TIRO-2110 file (N, C-alpha, C; in Angstrom, 1 decimal):
// TIRO-2110
-25.7, -4.1, 99.6, N, 1, A
-25.6, -2.5, 100.2, CA, 1, A
-26.2, -2.3, 101.4, C, 1, A
-26.0, -1.4, 101.9, N, 2, A
-26.4, -0.7, 103.4, CA, 2, A
-26.9, 0.8, 103.1, C, 2, A
-28.4, 1.1, 103.3, N, 3, A
-28.7, 2.4, 103.5, CA, 3, A
-28.7, 2.7, 104.8, C, 3, A
-28.3, 4.0, 105.3, N, 4, A
-28.3, 4.5, 106.7, CA, 4, A
-29.1, 5.8, 106.5, C, 4, A
-30.2, 5.9, 106.9, N, 5, A
-31.3, 7.2, 107.3, CA, 5, A
-31.4, 7.7, 108.7, C, 5, A
-31.0, 9.0, 108.8, N, 6, A
-31.3, 9.7, 110.0, CA, 6, A
-31.9, 10.9, 109.7, C, 6, A
-33.0, 11.0, 110.4, N, 7, A
-33.8, 12.0, 110.3, CA, 7, A
-33.8, 13.0, 111.8, C, 7, A
-33.8, 13.9, 111.7, N, 8, A
-33.4, 15.0, 113.1, CA, 8, A
-34.3, 16.2, 113.2, C, 8, A
-34.4, 16.4, 114.5, N, 9, A
-34.9, 17.6, 114.7, CA, 9, A
-33.9, 18.7, 115.5, C, 9, A
-34.0, 19.8, 115.5, N, 10, A
-32.8, 20.6, 116.1, CA, 10, A
-33.5, 21.4, 117.3, C, 10, A
-32.9, 21.9, 118.4, N, 11, A
-33.5, 22.5, 119.5, CA, 11, A
-33.2, 24.2, 119.4, C, 11, A
-32.4, 24.3, 118.4, N, 12, A
-31.8, 25.8, 118.2, CA, 12, A
-32.3, 26.3, 116.9, C, 12, A
-32.9, 27.1, 116.8, N, 13, A
-33.7, 27.9, 115.6, CA, 13, A
-32.6, 28.6, 115.1, C, 13, A
-31.4, 29.0, 115.7, N, 14, A
-30.3, 30.0, 115.2, CA, 14, A
-29.3, 29.2, 114.4, C, 14, A
-29.7, 28.1, 113.5, N, 15, A
-28.4, 27.4, 113.1, CA, 15, A
-28.5, 27.4, 111.7, C, 15, A
-29.4, 28.3, 111.1, N, 16, A
-29.3, 28.3, 109.4, CA, 16, A
-28.1, 28.2, 108.9, C, 16, A
-27.0, 29.2, 109.2, N, 17, A
-25.6, 29.2, 108.6, CA, 17, A
-24.7, 27.9, 108.6, C, 17, A
-25.1, 27.0, 110.0, N, 18, A
-24.5, 26.1, 110.0, CA, 18, A
-24.9, 24.5, 109.3, C, 18, A
-26.4, 25.0, 109.1, N, 19, A
-27.0, 23.7, 108.2, CA, 19, A
-26.0, 23.7, 106.6, C, 19, A
-25.7, 24.6, 106.1, N, 20, A
-25.0, 24.7, 104.8, CA, 20, A
-23.6, 23.8, 104.8, C, 20, A
-22.9, 24.3, 106.1, N, 21, A
-21.7, 23.8, 106.1, CA, 21, A
-21.9, 22.1, 106.6, C, 21, A
-22.8, 21.8, 107.2, N, 22, A
-23.4, 20.4, 107.6, CA, 22, A
-23.7, 19.6, 106.5, C, 22, A
-24.3, 20.3, 105.4, N, 23, A
-24.9, 19.3, 104.2, CA, 23, A
-23.6, 19.2, 103.3, C, 23, A
-22.6, 20.1, 103.2, N, 24, A
-21.3, 20.1, 102.5, CA, 24, A
-20.4, 18.9, 103.2, C, 24, A
-20.4, 18.9, 104.5, N, 25, A
-19.8, 17.8, 104.8, CA, 25, A
-20.1, 16.5, 104.7, C, 25, A
-21.2, 16.5, 104.8, N, 26, A
-22.0, 15.1, 104.6, CA, 26, A
-21.6, 14.7, 103.3, C, 26, A
-22.0, 15.7, 102.2, N, 27, A
-22.0, 15.3, 100.8, CA, 27, A
-20.5, 15.0, 100.6, C, 27, A
-19.5, 15.5, 101.2, N, 28, A
-17.9, 15.1, 101.0, CA, 28, A
-17.7, 13.8, 101.6, C, 28, A
-18.7, 13.0, 102.2, N, 29, A
-18.4, 11.7, 102.5, CA, 29, A
-18.2, 10.8, 101.4, C, 29, A
-18.8, 11.2, 100.1, N, 30, A
-18.6, 10.4, 99.0, CA, 30, A
-17.1, 10.3, 98.6, C, 30, A
-16.2, 11.7, 98.8, N, 31, A
-14.9, 11.6, 98.7, CA, 31, A
-14.0, 11.2, 99.5, C, 31, A
-14.3, 11.2, 100.7, N, 32, A
-13.4, 11.0, 102.0, CA, 32, A
-13.4, 9.6, 102.9, C, 32, A
-14.8, 8.9, 102.6, N, 33, A
-14.9, 7.8, 103.6, CA, 33, A
-15.0, 6.5, 102.6, C, 33, A
-14.2, 5.5, 102.5, N, 34, A
-14.2, 4.4, 101.8, CA, 34, A
-15.3, 3.6, 101.9, C, 34, A
-15.8, 3.3, 100.7, N, 35, A
-17.2, 2.3, 100.9, CA, 35, A
-18.2, 3.1, 100.8, C, 35, A
-18.3, 4.4, 100.9, N, 36, A
-19.6, 5.3, 100.7, CA, 36, A
-19.9, 5.6, 99.4, C, 36, A
-20.9, 5.0, 99.0, N, 37, A
-21.4, 5.1, 97.6, CA, 37, A
-22.0, 6.4, 97.1, C, 37, A
-23.0, 6.7, 98.1, N, 38, A
-23.6, 8.0, 98.0, CA, 38, A
-23.9, 8.8, 99.1, C, 38, A
-24.1, 9.8, 99.4, N, 39, A
-24.0, 10.7, 100.8, CA, 39, A
-24.9, 11.9, 100.4, C, 39, A
-26.3, 12.2, 100.9, N, 40, A
-26.9, 13.3, 100.8, CA, 40, A
-27.5, 13.7, 102.0, C, 40, A
-28.0, 15.2, 101.9, N, 41, A
-28.5, 15.8, 103.2, CA, 41, A
-29.2, 16.8, 102.9, C, 41, A
-30.3, 17.1, 103.5, N, 42, A
-31.3, 18.5, 103.4, CA, 42, A
-32.3, 18.8, 104.3, C, 42, A
-33.0, 20.0, 104.4, N, 43, A
-33.8, 20.3, 105.2, CA, 43, A
-35.2, 19.8, 104.6, C, 43, A
-35.9, 19.3, 105.5, N, 44, A
-37.4, 19.0, 105.2, CA, 44, A
-38.2, 20.0, 104.7, C, 44, A
-39.0, 19.7, 103.8, N, 45, A
-39.7, 20.8, 103.3, CA, 45, A
-41.3, 20.5, 103.7, C, 45, A
-41.8, 19.6, 104.4, N, 46, A
-43.0, 19.1, 104.9, CA, 46, A
-42.9, 18.9, 106.4, C, 46, A
-44.1, 18.4, 106.9, N, 47, A
-44.1, 18.4, 108.5, CA, 47, A
-43.4, 17.0, 108.8, C, 47, A
-42.8, 17.0, 109.9, N, 48, A
-42.2, 16.2, 110.5, CA, 48, A
-40.8, 16.4, 111.0, C, 48, A
-39.6, 15.5, 110.7, N, 49, A
-38.3, 16.0, 111.2, CA, 49, A
-37.8, 17.1, 110.3, C, 49, A
-36.8, 17.9, 111.1, N, 50, A
-36.3, 19.2, 110.3, CA, 50, A
-35.4, 19.1, 109.3, C, 50, A
-34.8, 17.6, 109.3, N, 51, A
-33.7, 17.5, 108.3, CA, 51, A
-33.6, 15.9, 108.2, C, 51, A
-32.9, 15.6, 107.1, N, 52, A
-32.7, 14.2, 106.8, CA, 52, A
-31.4, 13.9, 106.1, C, 52, A
-30.7, 12.9, 106.5, N, 53, A
-29.3, 12.2, 105.8, CA, 53, A
-29.8, 10.9, 105.2, C, 53, A
-29.2, 10.9, 104.2, N, 54, A
-29.1, 9.4, 103.5, CA, 54, A
-27.6, 9.2, 103.1, C, 54, A
-27.2, 8.0, 103.4, N, 55, A
-25.8, 7.5, 103.2, CA, 55, A
-25.9, 6.1, 102.8, C, 55, A
-25.5, 5.7, 101.7, N, 56, A
-25.6, 4.3, 101.0, CA, 56, A
-24.1, 3.8, 100.9, C, 56, A
-23.8, 2.6, 101.4, N, 57, A
-22.6, 1.9, 101.5, CA, 57, A
-22.6, 0.7, 100.5, C, 57, A
-21.5, 0.4, 100.2, N, 58, A
-21.3, -0.9, 99.6, CA, 58, A
-21.6, -2.3, 100.2, C, 58, A
-21.5, -2.1, 101.6, N, 59, A
-21.4, -3.2, 102.3, CA, 59, A
-21.5, -3.0, 103.7, C, 59, A
-21.9, -4.0, 104.5, N, 60, A
-21.9, -3.7, 106.1, CA, 60, A
-20.2, -3.3, 106.8, C, 60, A
-19.5, -4.1, 106.0, N, 61, A
-18.1, -3.8, 106.5, CA, 61, A
-17.9, -2.3, 106.5, C, 61, A
-18.1, -1.6, 105.3, N, 62, A
-18.0, -0.2, 104.9, CA, 62, A
-18.8, 0.6, 105.9, C, 62, A
-20.0, 0.1, 106.2, N, 63, A
-20.8, 0.8, 107.4, CA, 63, A
-20.1, 1.0, 108.7, C, 63, A
-19.8, -0.1, 109.1, N, 64, A
-19.3, -0.3, 110.3, CA, 64, A
-17.7, 0.3, 110.5, C, 64, A
-17.1, 0.6, 109.5, N, 65, A
-15.9, 1.4, 109.5, CA, 65, A
-16.2, 3.1, 109.4, C, 65, A
-17.3, 3.1, 108.8, N, 66, A
-17.5, 4.6, 108.7, CA, 66, A
-18.1, 5.3, 110.1, C, 66, A
-18.6, 4.6, 111.3, N, 67, A
-18.9, 4.9, 112.3, CA, 67, A
-17.5, 5.6, 113.1, C, 67, A
-16.6, 5.0, 113.1, N, 68, A
-15.5, 5.6, 114.0, CA, 68, A
-14.4, 6.7, 113.0, C, 68, A
-15.1, 6.6, 111.5, N, 69, A
-14.1, 7.7, 110.7, CA, 69, A
-14.2, 9.0, 111.0, C, 69, A
-13.0, 9.7, 111.3, N, 70, A
-12.7, 11.1, 111.5, CA, 70, A
-13.9, 12.1, 110.9, C, 70, A
-14.1, 11.7, 109.7, N, 71, A
-14.9, 12.7, 109.0, CA, 71, A
-16.3, 12.5, 109.2, C, 71, A
-16.7, 11.3, 109.9, N, 72, A
-18.2, 11.1, 110.4, CA, 72, A
-18.4, 11.8, 111.9, C, 72, A
-17.1, 11.6, 112.8, N, 73, A
-17.0, 11.9, 113.8, CA, 73, A
-17.1, 13.7, 114.0, C, 73, A
-16.7, 14.3, 112.7, N, 74, A
-16.7, 15.7, 112.7, CA, 74, A
-18.2, 16.2, 112.5, C, 74, A
-18.9, 15.2, 111.7, N, 75, A
-20.3, 15.7, 111.5, CA, 75, A
-21.3, 15.5, 112.7, C, 75, A
-20.7, 14.4, 113.7, N, 76, A
-21.4, 14.1, 114.6, CA, 76, A
-21.2, 15.1, 115.8, C, 76, A
-20.0, 15.8, 115.9, N, 77, A
-19.7, 17.0, 116.6, CA, 77, A
-20.5, 18.0, 116.4, C, 77, A
-20.5, 18.5, 114.9, N, 78, A
-21.3, 19.7, 114.6, CA, 78, A
-22.9, 19.4, 114.9, C, 78, A
-23.2, 18.3, 114.6, N, 79, A
-24.8, 18.1, 115.1, CA, 79, A
-25.1, 18.5, 116.5, C, 79, A
-24.2, 17.8, 117.3, N, 80, A
-24.2, 18.3, 118.8, CA, 80, A
-24.3, 19.6, 119.1, C, 80, A
-23.2, 20.1, 118.3, N, 81, A
-23.1, 22.1, 118.4, CA, 81, A
-24.3, 22.4, 117.8, C, 81, A
-25.1, 22.1, 117.3, N, 82, A
-26.3, 22.4, 116.5, CA, 82, A
-27.5, 22.0, 117.3, C, 82, A
-27.2, 21.5, 118.6, N, 83, A
-28.3, 20.8, 119.5, CA, 83, A
-29.3, 20.3, 118.9, C, 83, A
-29.0, 19.1, 118.4, N, 84, A
-29.9, 18.2, 117.8, CA, 84, A
-30.7, 17.8, 119.1, C, 84, A
-31.8, 17.6, 118.9, N, 85, A
-32.7, 17.6, 120.1, CA, 85, A
-33.6, 16.4, 120.1, C, 85, A
-33.8, 15.7, 118.9, N, 86, A
-34.4, 14.6, 118.6, CA, 86, A
-34.0, 13.9, 117.1, C, 86, A
-34.0, 12.3, 117.4, N, 87, A
-33.6, 11.9, 115.8, CA, 87, A
-33.7, 10.5, 116.0, C, 87, A
-33.9, 9.9, 114.7, N, 88, A
-34.0, 8.6, 114.4, CA, 88, A
-33.4, 7.9, 113.5, C, 88, A
-33.0, 6.8, 113.7, N, 89, A
-31.9, 6.0, 112.6, CA, 89, A
-32.6, 4.7, 112.2, C, 89, A
-32.7, 4.6, 110.9, N, 90, A
-33.0, 3.4, 110.2, CA, 90, A
-31.9, 3.1, 109.5, C, 90, A
-31.2, 1.6, 109.6, N, 91, A
-30.4, 1.0, 108.6, CA, 91, A
-30.7, -0.2, 108.3, C, 91, A
-30.7, -0.4, 106.9, N, 92, A
-31.2, -1.9, 106.4, CA, 92, A
-30.3, -2.2, 105.2, C, 92, A
-30.1, -3.5, 104.9, N, 93, A
-29.3, -4.0, 103.8, CA, 93, A
-30.3, -4.4, 102.6, C, 93, A
-29.7, -4.2, 101.5, N, 94, A
-30.8, -4.7, 100.4, CA, 94, A
-29.6, -5.2, 99.3, C, 94, A
END
């Protein structure tokens, strides 16, 4: 399995309405992207990054196919629209 974690800060404070849409789109990965076992996202309630995303894949091949998938690209576009100012990604296999 592969775990893909993304932690994000946003540069724009006026994006609250878009966060709900973002979370819904990410959770929909479970139903629309082959090889996704689980996809979760939400706002951080402690200090640190503003937002977190966790996506679990059945294997590395599924993860590699996820990157160009149109549903992933739709979320990437939304994140740019939301003025993602800083992010870090951690990917590991277990």
